[in-house]
N, C-alpha and C positions, 0 to 999 in steps of 0.2 A: 394775566398769564406768571399760571407756577413760577420761583424763579430755584431749582433746588439745587443747595451743596455735593463737590462735587465729592463720592467717597474716598476714605483713606487704604490704601494699599499693604499691606506686612511683606509682601510678595518678595522677594528680589530680582535682580534681573538676570535676567542670565550670564550675562555679558560683564566687563564694565567695558568706557571708552573706546576702551587700546583697543581690549582684540576683539569690539565691533571694528574698528578702522582697520586692525588687518584683517578681518574676515574680507571683507568689502574690496579692501585692494584684491584681492585673493581673485570676487567673486566676476570681480571690475576681467581679472588677467588671465586667467584663464577660468572661463563658468564649466563648465565640463565639466575639470578633476575638481572645483570646487562646490557646486551641484555631488556630481558621484560618492564624495568627504560625506555627507551632508544627509546622504538617505541609508 
């Protein structure tokens, strides 16, 4: 079995951990509003 290394990515995330947590909380509290804003 061949094992290949994981390729490194130069891409930056779209949001940081704090922003992710805020978005997640909003998506749980009011999912309709959250997804309307994301669309």
